[in-house]
MARRO-905700 format. One record per residue: residue number from 1; residue in three letters; x, y, z of N, C-alpha, C, O, CB in turn. Coordinates in pm, whole numbers, m for minus. Glycine has a CB too. Layout:
MARRO-905700
num	residuo	nx	ny	nz	cax	cay	caz	cx	cy	cz	ox	oy	oz	cbx	cby	cbz
NUM	ALA	X	Y	Z	X	Y	Z	X	Y	Z	X	Y	Z	X	Y	Z $
...
This chain:
MARRO-905700
num	residuo	nx	ny	nz	cax	cay	caz	cx	cy	cz	ox	oy	oz	cbx	cby	cbz
1	MET	85	m118	0	0	0	0	90	124	0	180	137	83	m97	0	123 $
2	TYR	63	215	m93	153	330	m110	77	445	m173	m9	425	m259	276	292	m197 $
3	GLU	109	568	m128	55	688	m190	169	773	m244	272	789	m179	m29	769	m88 $
4	LYS	152	827	m364	251	914	m426	183	1042	m471	73	1039	m526	321	844	m545 $
5	VAL	250	1155	m447	202	1282	m501	305	1333	m601	423	1296	m595	177	1386	m387 $
6	ASN	262	1417	m693	355	1467	m794	411	1604	m755	365	1663	m658	286	1474	m931 $
7	PRO	508	1655	m830	575	1780	m791	487	1905	m792	531	2010	m744	689	1803	m881 $
8	ARG	366	1898	m845	276	2015	m844	181	2014	m725	101	2106	m710	197	2019	m974 $
9	HIS	186	1912	m643	106	1914	m521	155	2030	m433	276	2052	m426	115	1777	m444 $
10	PRO	67	2104	m366	111	2219	m286	220	2187	m183	310	2268	m161	m6	2278	m215 $
11	ASP	212	2069	m120	318	2032	m25	453	2016	m96	557	2051	m41	281	1902	48 $
12	LYS	450	1963	m217	576	1947	m292	625	2081	m348	746	2101	m360	557	1846	m408 $
13	ILE	534	2171	m380	577	2306	m417	652	2370	m301	756	2433	m320	455	2395	m458 $
14	ALA	600	2352	m179	668	2405	m60	806	2341	m45	903	2412	m18	584	2379	66 $
15	ASP	815	2209	m63	945	2141	m55	1041	2193	m161	1159	2213	m135	927	1990	m71 $
16	ARG	989	2214	m281	1074	2259	m391	1125	2401	m369	1240	2432	m399	998	2252	m524 $
17	ILE	1039	2488	m315	1083	2624	m284	1193	2619	m177	1295	2687	m189	964	2712	m235 $
18	ALA	1171	2540	m74	1274	2526	30	1403	2472	m29	1512	2520	4	1224	2433	143 $
19	GLY	1392	2371	m117	1511	2315	m180	1584	2416	m267	1707	2419	m268	1473	2197	m263 $
20	ALA	1509	2498	m339	1572	2600	m424	1647	2703	m341	1751	2753	m383	1465	2670	m510 $
21	ILE	1596	2734	m222	1665	2828	m134	1793	2765	m81	1895	2833	m69	1573	2872	m17 $
22	VAL	1789	2638	m48	1912	2570	m5	2013	2564	m120	2133	2583	m97	1880	2426	45 $
23	ASP	1967	2539	m241	2057	2545	m358	2125	2681	m367	2244	2690	m394	1979	2516	m487 $
24	LEU	2048	2787	m344	2102	2922	m351	2207	2943	m241	2309	3008	m264	1990	3026	m338 $
25	ALA	2181	2887	m123	2280	2898	m14	2411	2831	m53	2518	2885	m25	2225	2835	114 $
26	TYR	2404	2714	m117	2525	2644	m159	2594	2715	m275	2714	2698	m295	2491	2500	m200 $
27	ALA	2521	2793	m350	2585	2874	m455	2666	2988	m394	2758	3039	m458	2479	2930	m551 $
28	LYS	2632	3027	m272	2701	3138	m205	2812	3090	m112	2912	3160	m95	2601	3220	m128 $
29	GLU	2796	2973	m51	2894	2917	42	2911	2768	16	2817	2702	m27	2852	2942	189 $
30	LYS	3032	2715	42	3056	2573	21	2977	2488	121	2918	2387	83	3206	2542	32 $
31	ASP	2977	2528	246	2906	2452	350	2821	2547	435	2856	2574	550	3006	2374	439 $
32	PRO	2712	2597	380	2626	2687	457	2552	2611	566	2542	2488	562	2525	2758	364 $
33	ARG	2502	2684	662	2413	2629	763	2277	2694	742	2262	2815	756	2467	2652	910 $
34	ILE	2178	2612	709	2048	2669	675	1937	2570	703	1951	2449	681	2045	2712	527 $
35	ALA	1826	2622	752	1703	2545	769	1587	2635	726	1573	2747	777	1684	2494	917 $
36	VAL	1506	2587	634	1400	2667	574	1265	2597	594	1252	2477	570	1427	2690	422 $
37	GLU	1167	2673	637	1030	2623	645	942	2708	553	955	2830	548	977	2625	792 $
38	VAL	852	2641	482	763	2709	387	619	2667	416	589	2548	430	803	2675	239 $
39	LEU	531	2764	424	387	2742	433	322	2830	328	339	2951	329	332	2773	577 $
40	LEU	246	2768	237	188	2846	128	42	2810	108	m4	2701	142	265	2824	m1 $
41	GLY	m29	2905	52	m169	2882	17	m248	3010	9	m217	3108	76	m233	2790	119 $
42	HIS	m351	3009	m76	m448	3119	m85	m380	3254	m104	m414	3353	m39	m534	3123	40 $
43	GLY	m283	3256	m196	m224	3381	m240	m94	3421	m173	m32	3519	m215	m320	3487	m220 $
44	VAL	m51	3348	m69	69	3389	5	162	3270	26	117	3158	51	30	3451	141 $
45	CYS	291	3297	15	394	3198	47	477	3253	163	554	3347	146	486	3166	m78 $
46	HIS	460	3194	282	534	3234	400	662	3151	409	656	3028	402	448	3219	528 $
47	ILE	775	3217	426	904	3148	433	980	3199	555	991	3320	576	986	3170	303 $
48	MET	1033	3106	634	1120	3141	746	1251	3065	728	1250	2943	712	1053	3108	884 $
49	ALA	1363	3137	731	1494	3075	711	1587	3112	827	1609	3229	856	1556	3119	577 $
50	GLU	1642	3009	891	1753	3026	985	1878	2994	905	1896	2880	861	1739	2932	1115 $
51	THR	1966	3092	885	2069	3074	784	2198	3149	815	2196	3257	873	2017	3117	650 $
52	SER	2309	3089	774	2438	3156	782	2463	3245	661	2558	3322	658	2551	3053	794 $
53	VAL	2376	3233	560	2389	3307	435	2277	3410	427	2161	3378	454	2385	3210	312 $
54	HIS	2311	3532	391	2207	3634	374	2154	3629	232	2229	3617	136	2261	3775	407 $
55	PHE	2021	3639	220	1956	3647	90	1885	3781	78	1821	3827	173	1856	3529	71 $
56	ASP	1896	3842	m36	1813	3957	m66	1671	3907	m89	1651	3801	m148	1867	4036	m188 $
57	SER	1574	3984	m44	1435	3941	m58	1397	3918	m204	1310	3836	m235	1341	4044	4 $
58	SER	1461	3991	m295	1431	3974	m437	1474	3836	m487	1412	3780	m577	1500	4083	m520 $
59	GLU	1582	3780	m428	1626	3646	m466	1522	3541	m426	1495	3446	m500	1761	3613	m402 $
60	ILE	1464	3560	m308	1363	3467	m260	1235	3481	m343	1173	3382	m380	1333	3490	m111 $
61	SER	1196	3605	m370	1075	3629	m450	1087	3569	m590	989	3520	m645	1047	3778	m461 $
62	LYS	1207	3572	m645	1229	3516	m779	1203	3365	m779	1145	3311	m873	1372	3545	m828 $
63	ILE	1248	3297	m672	1225	3153	m661	1076	3124	m651	1024	3035	m719	1299	3095	m539 $
64	VAL	1007	3199	m566	863	3177	m548	788	3202	m679	700	3124	m715	807	3267	m437 $
65	LYS	821	3309	m748	752	3341	m873	774	3234	m980	687	3210	m1064	797	3476	m924 $
66	ARG	890	3172	m976	919	3066	m1074	837	2940	m1045	787	2876	m1137	1069	3031	m1075 $
67	LEU	823	2906	m919	758	2779	m882	610	2796	m847	532	2702	m861	830	2717	m765 $
68	ALA	573	2915	m802	433	2941	m765	398	3084	m806	390	3172	m720	410	2919	m610 $
69	PRO	377	3108	m934	366	3245	m987	255	3329	m926	264	3452	m927	345	3239	m1134 $
70	ASP	151	3267	m873	35	3342	m825	46	3382	m678	m46	3443	m624	m89	3261	m845 $
71	LEU	159	3349	m614	171	3373	m471	258	3495	m440	360	3517	m504	227	3250	m402 $
72	MET	216	3571	m341	296	3680	m287	395	3622	m184	361	3529	m112	206	3789	m222 $
73	THR	516	3678	m178	619	3625	m89	625	3702	43	632	3825	45	755	3630	m157 $
74	ASP	620	3627	152	640	3682	287	763	3611	345	756	3493	379	511	3662	379 $
75	TYR	876	3684	355	1004	3620	390	1060	3676	520	1071	3797	537	1105	3639	276 $
76	LEU	1096	3584	611	1162	3621	736	1293	3545	745	1297	3423	732	1071	3592	859 $
77	GLU	1401	3619	768	1534	3558	777	1596	3589	913	1588	3701	962	1627	3609	663 $
78	THR	1657	3487	973	1729	3507	1099	1856	3423	1096	1862	3322	1026	1641	3469	1221 $
79	LYS	1956	3463	1172	2080	3386	1178	2060	3260	1261	1977	3257	1352	2194	3471	1236 $
80	GLN	2138	3155	1228	2136	3037	1311	2193	3070	1449	2270	3165	1465	2215	2923	1246 $
81	ASP	2155	2990	1546	2202	3012	1682	2355	3018	1688	2422	2931	1634	2150	2902	1774 $
82	ALA	2408	3121	1751	2553	3144	1753	2628	3032	1824	2737	2994	1781	2584	3276	1819 $
83	ILE	2572	2977	1931	2640	2870	2005	2648	2743	1922	2753	2679	1914	2567	2841	2138 $
84	LEU	2536	2708	1858	2537	2589	1772	2633	2607	1655	2705	2514	1618	2395	2558	1720 $
85	SER	2634	2725	1598	2725	2752	1486	2871	2737	1529	2953	2681	1456	2701	2893	1429 $
86	GLU	2903	2787	1647	3039	2776	1698	3077	2631	1724	3191	2591	1698	3055	2858	1826 $
87	ASN	2984	2553	1774	3011	2412	1800	3039	2334	1672	3104	2229	1676	2895	2349	1874 $
88	GLN	2989	2383	1559	3010	2317	1430	3137	2367	1360	3179	2307	1261	2890	2339	1340 $
89	SER	3197	2472	1409	3309	2532	1337	3431	2441	1340	3456	2372	1439	3344	2670	1398 $
90	GLY	3506	2441	1231	3632	2365	1225	3618	2224	1173	3712	2172	1113	3693	2361	1357 $
91	ARG	3503	2161	1195	3483	2025	1144	3333	1998	1135	3252	2066	1198	3553	1918	1236 $
92	ILE	3299	1897	1057	3158	1864	1038	3120	1756	1139	3172	1645	1136	3131	1816	893 $
93	ARG	3030	1792	1227	2973	1696	1321	2822	1694	1304	2763	1787	1249	3012	1732	1467 $
94	CYS	2760	1587	1350	2616	1569	1331	2540	1690	1384	2561	1732	1497	2568	1441	1400 $
95	GLY	2453	1744	1301	2384	1868	1334	2253	1851	1407	2182	1950	1429	2360	1943	1213 $
96	ASP	2217	1727	1447	2089	1711	1517	2079	1569	1573	2149	1478	1527	1970	1741	1422 $
97	ASN	1991	1551	1673	1951	1416	1714	1862	1357	1606	1797	1430	1530	1878	1418	1851 $
98	GLY	1860	1224	1598	1770	1166	1501	1764	1016	1506	1857	949	1551	1809	1209	1365 $
99	ILE	1650	962	1457	1636	818	1433	1600	801	1286	1522	878	1229	1527	754	1527 $
100	PHE	1658	698	1226	1644	681	1081	1634	532	1049	1705	450	1107	1765	746	1005 $
101	LYS	1545	499	956	1532	362	909	1516	365	758	1414	409	706	1411	291	975 $
102	GLY	1619	317	688	1610	302	544	1555	165	509	1593	65	569	1748	323	478 $
103	VAL	1464	161	411	1398	36	374	1405	20	222	1385	118	149	1249	34	424 $
104	PRO	1432	m100	173	1434	m120	28	1301	m82	m38	1194	m105	18	1467	m266	m4 $
105	VAL	1310	m23	m155	1191	16	m231	1121	m110	m283	1188	m202	m330	1228	111	m349 $
106	THR	989	m114	m275	912	m229	m321	871	m212	m467	874	m103	m522	788	m250	m233 $
107	GLY	832	m324	m527	781	m319	m663	656	m234	m674	636	m166	m775	753	m458	m713 $
108	GLU	571	m238	m572	449	m157	m571	483	m9	m572	419	69	m643	364	m191	m448 $
109	GLN	584	30	m494	626	170	m490	686	214	m623	661	326	m668	728	192	m377 $
110	GLU	764	129	m685	820	161	m816	710	176	m920	714	267	m1003	920	53	m860 $
111	ARG	611	87	m916	503	91	m1014	422	220	m999	393	286	m1099	411	m32	m999 $
112	LEU	385	257	m875	303	375	m856	381	502	m891	324	596	m946	253	382	m713 $
113	THR	510	505	m860	591	621	m897	592	638	m1049	583	751	m1099	735	605	m844 $
114	ALA	604	528	m1122	601	535	m1268	466	587	m1317	461	665	m1412	629	397	m1329 $
115	ILE	356	544	m1253	223	592	m1291	211	742	m1262	158	817	m1344	113	514	m1216 $
116	ALA	259	785	m1145	254	926	m1109	330	1011	m1210	284	1118	m1249	311	949	m969 $
117	LYS	446	964	m1253	524	1037	m1352	453	1042	m1486	460	1143	m1556	662	973	m1368 $
118	GLN	385	934	m1523	312	932	m1649	207	1041	m1651	193	1113	m1750	247	794	m1671 $
119	PHE	131	1055	m1543	28	1158	m1536	90	1298	m1527	40	1392	m1588	m64	1134	m1417 $
120	TYR	197	1310	m1451	260	1441	m1435	314	1492	m1568	293	1608	m1603	373	1433	m1332 $
121	PHE	382	1406	m1643	438	1449	m1770	329	1473	m1874	349	1549	m1969	537	1344	m1821 $
122	ALA	214	1408	m1858	103	1429	m1952	26	1557	m1922	m17	1626	m2015	7	1310	m1947 $
123	PHE	9	1591	m1793	m79	1702	m1758	m8	1816	m1685	m52	1931	m1695	m192	1652	m1672 $
124	GLY	101	1788	m1612	176	1892	m1543	99	1964	m1434	129	2079	m1402	223	1990	m1640 $
125	GLU	m1	1898	m1377	m86	1959	m1276	m88	1873	m1149	m50	1756	m1151	m229	1979	m1330 $
126	ASP	m133	1934	m1040	m143	1870	m909	m210	1733	m921	m316	1719	m982	m222	1959	m813 $
127	GLY	m147	1632	m860	m207	1499	m861	m157	1413	m747	m47	1432	m696	m179	1432	m992 $
128	LYS	m240	1316	m706	m203	1222	m601	m265	1086	m632	m373	1078	m691	m248	1272	m461 $
129	TYR	m196	980	m593	m227	848	m644	m204	744	m535	m112	758	m455	m141	815	m769 $
130	ILE	m288	641	m530	m277	532	m432	m275	399	m505	m351	378	m599	m393	537	m327 $
131	LEU	m188	310	m460	m187	172	m506	m191	81	m384	m101	85	m300	m62	142	m596 $
132	ASP	m296	1	m373	m315	m90	m261	m354	m226	m317	m472	m254	m337	m422	m38	m161 $
133	GLY	m252	m309	m342	m280	m436	m408	m330	m413	m550	m260	m355	m632	m382	m517	m328 $
134	ASP	m452	m459	m578	m510	m441	m711	m586	m308	m723	m632	m272	m831	m604	m556	m744 $
135	ARG	m598	m236	m612	m674	m111	m614	m584	6	m651	m487	35	m581	m742	m86	m477 $
136	LEU	m616	73	m760	m544	191	m805	m639	310	m804	m743	308	m870	m482	169	m947 $
137	VAL	m602	415	m729	m683	536	m721	m604	650	m785	m492	680	m743	m721	570	m573 $
138	ILE	m662	714	m886	m599	825	m957	m678	952	m927	m795	963	m963	m594	797	m1111 $
139	CYS	m614	1049	m862	m673	1180	m840	m586	1282	m914	m481	1322	m864	m685	1215	m687 $
140	GLN	m630	1322	m1032	m554	1412	m1117	m635	1537	m1144	m745	1531	m1199	m515	1342	m1250 $
141	SER	m580	1651	m1105	m653	1777	m1123	m642	1828	m1266	m552	1790	m1341	m600	1882	m1026 $
142	ASN	m736	1915	m1300	m734	1984	m1429	m721	1888	m1547	m650	1915	m1644	m621	2083	m1433 $
143	ALA	m792	1776	m1536	m794	1677	m1644	m932	1613	m1646	m989	1583	m1541	m681	1569	m1626 $
144	ASP	m984	1592	m1764	m1118	1535	m1778	m1120	1390	m1730	m1038	1308	m1773	m1164	1544	m1924 $
145	THR	m1213	1360	m1641	m1220	1227	m1581	m1236	1118	m1686	m1174	1012	m1675	m1336	1220	m1483 $
146	GLU	m1317	1141	m1786	m1340	1039	m1887	m1214	1010	m1967	m1186	895	m2002	m1453	1081	m1981 $
147	ASN	m1138	1112	m1997	m1011	1090	m2066	m912	1013	m1979	m839	927	m2029	m949	1223	m2109 $
148	LEU	m911	1043	m1850	m824	971	m1757	m864	823	m1750	m778	735	m1742	m829	1035	m1617 $
149	ARG	m993	798	m1752	m1041	659	m1742	m998	577	m1863	m978	456	m1852	m1194	657	m1729 $
150	LYS	m983	641	m1977	m935	569	m2095	m791	524	m2078	m750	422	m2133	m948	656	m2220 $
151	MET	m712	601	m1999	m572	565	m1976	m560	445	m1883	m474	359	m1903	m495	684	m1919 $
152	PHE	m646	439	m1780	m644	330	m1682	m788	286	m1655	m847	327	m1555	m573	374	m1549 $
153	PRO	m845	203	m1742	m988	168	m1730	m1025	101	m1598	m1138	118	m1551	m1025	76	m1843 $
154	ALA	m934	28	m1537	m966	m45	m1415	m947	38	m1289	m980	m9	m1180	m882	m169	m1407 $
155	ALA	m894	160	m1301	m865	242	m1184	m987	320	m1137	m1081	341	m1213	m751	338	m1215 $
156	GLU	m984	364	m1011	m1082	459	m960	m1029	598	m994	m923	639	m946	m1105	442	m803 $
157	ILE	m1102	670	m1078	m1056	799	m1129	m1135	913	m1064	m1257	918	m1072	m1071	804	m1283 $
158	ASN	m1063	1003	m999	m1126	1120	m937	m1258	1083	m871	m1364	1127	m917	m1148	1232	m1041 $
159	PRO	m1255	1003	m765	m1379	949	m707	m1482	1056	m670	m1602	1028	m674	m1347	869	m584 $
160	LEU	m1439	1177	m634	m1533	1284	m600	m1568	1370	m721	m1651	1460	m711	m1474	1371	m490 $
161	GLY	m1507	1342	m835	m1532	1419	m955	m1414	1506	m993	m1311	1505	m925	m1654	1505	m936 $
162	ASP	m1427	1581	m1101	m1319	1669	m1147	m1284	1772	m1041	m1371	1813	m964	m1359	1739	m1278 $
163	TRP	m1158	1813	m1036	m1114	1912	m937	m1001	1995	m995	m936	1954	m1091	m1070	1842	m805 $
164	THR	m977	2112	m934	m879	2205	m991	m742	2195	m927	m643	2229	m991	m929	2344	m979 $
165	GLY	m733	2151	m801	m602	2138	m736	m536	2271	m709	m597	2377	m727	m512	2054	m820 $
166	GLY	m410	2266	m666	m332	2386	m644	m352	2446	m506	m428	2395	m424	m366	2486	m748 $
167	SER	m282	2557	m483	m276	2616	m349	m398	2697	m311	m407	2746	m198	m155	2703	m338 $
168	ASP	m495	2715	m403	m622	2776	m365	m722	2671	m316	m829	2706	m266	m680	2853	m481 $
169	VAL	m687	2544	m332	m770	2434	m285	m712	2373	m158	m785	2331	m68	m784	2326	m395 $
170	ASP	m579	2368	m152	m509	2296	m45	m381	2371	m12	m301	2398	m101	m479	2148	m86 $
171	CYS	m359	2405	114	m233	2468	154	m118	2368	141	m139	2247	140	m243	2522	300 $
172	GLY	3	2422	130	122	2338	121	220	2370	232	232	2485	273	189	2354	m14 $
173	SER	290	2268	282	387	2286	390	505	2193	368	489	2082	318	322	2260	528 $
174	THR	624	2238	405	744	2155	389	733	2027	472	682	2026	584	870	2234	431 $
175	ASN	783	1920	412	800	1790	478	669	1727	525	668	1651	622	891	1805	595 $
176	ARG	560	1758	456	431	1697	492	400	1575	406	301	1506	431	319	1800	478 $
177	LYS	482	1547	307	458	1432	222	577	1334	229	623	1285	126	433	1476	77 $
178	LEU	625	1307	350	740	1217	365	703	1073	332	790	996	290	794	1225	507 $
179	GLY	577	1035	349	536	901	309	553	881	159	598	775	115	391	875	349 $
180	SER	517	983	81	537	979	m64	685	975	m98	727	905	m190	471	1100	m130 $
181	ASP	765	1051	m24	907	1064	m54	990	944	m10	1094	915	m69	962	1188	10 $
182	MET	945	874	95	1030	773	159	971	633	162	1043	539	194	1060	816	298 $
183	GLY	843	616	130	783	483	135	781	428	276	728	491	367	858	389	43 $
184	ASP	840	310	295	841	244	425	955	292	514	962	252	630	850	95	407 $
185	SER	1043	375	464	1151	428	546	1093	523	652	984	578	635	1256	502	458 $
186	ILE	1168	541	760	1119	617	875	1223	720	915	1343	693	913	1086	524	995 $
187	THR	1176	840	951	1267	944	998	1203	1019	1114	1081	1032	1121	1303	1041	885 $
188	GLY	1286	1068	1203	1238	1153	1309	1231	1298	1269	1184	1382	1346	1324	1139	1430 $
189	GLY	1278	1331	1149	1281	1469	1102	1225	1482	962	1137	1406	922	1422	1524	1107 $
190	GLY	1277	1578	887	1228	1603	751	1342	1611	652	1453	1650	688	1147	1730	747 $
191	LEU	1315	1575	528	1419	1570	424	1456	1705	366	1570	1726	325	1375	1480	313 $
192	HIS	1362	1797	362	1375	1912	273	1396	2044	347	1346	2064	458	1251	1923	186 $
193	GLY	1472	2133	282	1492	2266	335	1609	2279	431	1615	2377	506	1371	2311	402 $
194	LYS	1702	2184	431	1812	2185	526	1944	2156	456	1947	2092	351	1788	2083	637 $
195	ASP	2053	2204	516	2186	2179	459	2234	2038	496	2171	1969	576	2287	2284	508 $
196	LEU	2345	1999	436	2395	1862	450	2450	1829	588	2466	1711	620	2501	1839	350 $
197	SER	2478	1929	670	2524	1898	806	2412	1840	891	2438	1777	993	2579	2022	872 $
198	LYS	2287	1862	849	2172	1814	924	2153	1665	898	2147	1620	783	2045	1893	886 $
199	ALA	2144	1588	1006	2124	1444	993	1994	1412	919	1986	1310	849	2122	1379	1131 $
200	ASP	1893	1499	934	1767	1476	865	1785	1464	714	1705	1399	646	1669	1588	896 $
201	VAL	1888	1526	662	1918	1514	519	2017	1401	496	1985	1303	430	1974	1647	464 $
202	SER	2137	1416	550	2246	1325	514	2225	1183	564	2250	1088	490	2376	1378	567 $
203	VAL	2181	1166	688	2165	1029	740	2045	961	677	2048	840	653	2151	1030	893 $
204	ASN	1938	1037	650	1825	978	577	1869	926	440	1835	814	402	1712	1080	560 $
205	ILE	1944	1006	367	1991	964	236	2082	842	249	2068	744	176	2066	1079	165 $
206	TYR	2176	850	344	2270	739	365	2196	609	401	2223	504	342	2371	775	476 $
207	ALA	2101	616	497	2029	496	538	1948	438	423	1942	316	406	1936	528	656 $
208	PHE	1887	524	343	1810	478	228	1900	408	126	1867	300	79	1737	596	161 $
209	LEU	2013	468	93	2104	408	m4	2161	276	47	2174	180	m29	2218	505	m37 $
210	GLU	2194	272	176	2246	148	234	2141	37	231	2175	m78	206	2292	172	377 $
211	ALA	2016	71	255	1909	m28	250	1893	m87	111	1870	m206	95	1777	33	297 $
212	GLN	1907	m1	8	1897	m53	m130	2016	m144	m160	1999	m248	m224	1892	64	m233 $
213	ALA	2136	m106	m113	2256	m186	m139	2254	m319	m63	2292	m423	m118	2381	m106	m102 $
214	ARG	2211	m314	62	2210	m436	146	2087	m521	123	2084	m638	160	2220	m398	293 $
215	LYS	1983	m461	62	1854	m528	38	1788	m570	168	1724	m676	175	1874	m649	m53 $
216	GLU	1803	m487	270	1738	m509	398	1730	m376	472	1806	m284	442	1815	m616	482 $
217	PRO	1638	m366	569	1628	m240	642	1756	m205	717	1828	m292	765	1513	m246	740 $
218	VAL	1782	m75	725	1899	m23	796	1849	78	899	1785	177	864	2002	43	696 $
219	GLU	1879	53	1027	1834	141	1135	1953	212	1197	2054	149	1228	1757	61	1242 $
220	ILE	1941	344	1215	2051	426	1267	1992	530	1362	1886	586	1337	2130	495	1150 $
221	SER	2064	554	1472	2031	669	1557	2157	752	1575	2268	700	1563	1973	623	1696 $
222	CYS	2139	880	1603	2255	967	1623	2217	1079	1717	2100	1113	1735	2306	1023	1489 $
223	ALA	2320	1137	1777	2300	1251	1867	2373	1372	1810	2474	1359	1741	2350	1220	2010 $
224	ILE	2320	1488	1839	2385	1611	1794	2529	1614	1845	2554	1592	1963	2306	1736	1842 $
225	GLY	2620	1641	1755	2761	1644	1790	2837	1517	1757	2960	1517	1762	2775	1673	1933 $
226	ASP	2767	1407	1723	2836	1283	1688	2928	1306	1569	2892	1374	1473	2735	1171	1655 $
227	ASP	3050	1249	1576	3139	1257	1460	3154	1123	1390	3222	1114	1288	3276	1308	1503 $
228	THR	3091	1018	1444	3091	885	1382	2950	828	1388	2886	829	1493	3193	790	1451 $
229	ILE	2902	778	1273	2768	717	1265	2777	592	1179	2836	594	1071	2663	818	1207 $
230	ASP	2718	484	1228	2720	356	1156	2863	313	1123	2888	254	1018	2638	366	1026 $
231	GLY	2956	345	1213	3096	308	1194	3173	392	1095	3287	360	1062	3103	168	1152 $
232	LYS	3111	500	1047	3176	588	949	3191	728	1006	3105	772	1083	3095	592	816 $
233	PRO	3298	800	970	3303	942	1006	3181	1014	949	3142	991	834	3435	1007	955 $
234	TYR	3121	1101	1029	3004	1173	982	3035	1253	855	2949	1270	768	2952	1266	1091 $
235	SER	3159	1301	846	3196	1377	726	3185	1291	601	3153	1342	494	3337	1432	740 $
236	ASP	3213	1160	612	3199	1070	497	3052	1055	457	3019	1053	338	3259	932	529 $
237	ILE	2964	1046	556	2821	1035	527	2770	1162	459	2689	1156	367	2741	1010	657 $
238	VAL	2820	1276	505	2783	1403	441	2826	1403	294	2752	1450	208	2846	1522	515 $
239	GLU	2946	1352	266	2994	1351	128	2915	1255	41	2894	1282	m78	3142	1315	124 $
240	ILE	2870	1143	98	2783	1051	23	2653	1122	m14	2606	1111	m128	2752	923	108 $
241	ALA	2595	1195	82	2472	1269	55	2496	1383	m43	2411	1411	m128	2412	1323	184 $
242	ARG	2612	1448	m31	2643	1559	m123	2648	1508	m267	2594	1572	m357	2779	1624	m84 $
243	LYS	2712	1393	m289	2721	1337	m424	2582	1299	m475	2550	1321	m592	2814	1215	m426 $
244	TYR	2500	1241	m388	2365	1203	m428	2285	1324	m473	2221	1322	m579	2293	1132	m311 $
245	ILE	2288	1430	m395	2215	1553	m430	2273	1614	m558	2198	1657	m645	2221	1655	m314 $
246	HIS	2404	1617	m568	2469	1673	m688	2427	1597	m812	2395	1658	m915	2622	1670	m674 $
247	ASP	2427	1464	m805	2393	1382	m921	2247	1402	m964	2214	1388	m1081	2418	1235	m891 $
248	LEU	2160	1434	m868	2019	1462	m902	2001	1598	m968	1905	1619	m1042	1933	1453	m778 $
249	GLY	2094	1691	m939	2081	1826	m992	2051	1930	m886	2020	2044	m920	1975	1829	m1096 $
250	GLY	2059	1892	m757	2039	1988	m650	1924	1954	m558	1851	1857	m580	2017	2123	m709 $
251	PHE	1907	2037	m455	1805	2013	m354	1664	2033	m408	1572	1963	m366	1828	2104	m235 $
252	GLU	1647	2126	m499	1514	2144	m558	1472	2021	m638	1358	1976	m628	1512	2268	m648 $
253	LYS	1564	1967	m715	1534	1845	m792	1506	1727	m698	1418	1645	m724	1651	1810	m888 $
254	PHE	1581	1720	m589	1558	1617	m487	1415	1627	m433	1349	1526	m411	1661	1629	m372 $
255	ALA	1369	1749	m412	1237	1770	m353	1124	1729	m446	1014	1702	m398	1221	1915	m315 $
256	GLU	1147	1724	m576	1039	1692	m669	975	1557	m640	852	1547	m633	1091	1693	m811 $
257	TRP	1057	1452	m622	1005	1317	m603	1053	1250	m476	1006	1141	m442	1044	1233	m719 $
258	GLY	1147	1314	m402	1197	1253	m281	1294	1139	m310	1359	1138	m414	1083	1202	m197 $
259	LEU	1304	1045	m217	1399	935	m231	1348	826	m325	1428	755	m387	1428	874	m94 $
260	ILE	1216	812	m338	1160	709	m427	1126	778	m558	1028	852	m569	1031	640	m363 $
261	ARG	1210	753	m658	1204	827	m784	1170	736	m900	1161	782	m1014	1336	898	m810 $
């Protein structure tokens, strides 16, 4: 049983905006410290960033206009806590407490992700999808139900009828679709809107990749300040996550589909 949402879902728009801001931070500094939260809907995109990098408000507005053209930007920026920043200086140590469980991706999750991409590339609009055994539920906005039914005759198509989707129907918030992004994997935090020093990013990515390689679940816990996790220097785990994000094309691209792509 699995649910997948596409990159135009309001929650994923929020993740993508947060990811784009983190990309911008890395364009300004090699190892920035940043955590971004986004709440959007009904004409406004609220953004709060705790960051070592200063952004001009016009830079943030440009990102919002690209990803959510109809929203006004409300941006608040503050520096990260000075004590925590000092504790991180000189070397990379784990930036947070956390519990993490990476789990191999199932055939059902791969199949539904492929279906979600098929609809997204066909319509480019907000959509969400469920696969539970033989039951397939397709909720695709801004698309005629009868035409959708021709694509998947056996599926339940827009059970409540046609709908418009988007942020005037449903608010969006960062890290609210982790089930879509991670499947059976488990995290105590969130994947999106944070730099690589944060365990919520790097250890989640590492645990997920290790689970695929080992073909079994991988469970990890860590405490803020740890310099070794799963028998590896934390800096090595950060570099594994850095390469993964780089190969995808950045944090915004990572936010589009999450870990299950």
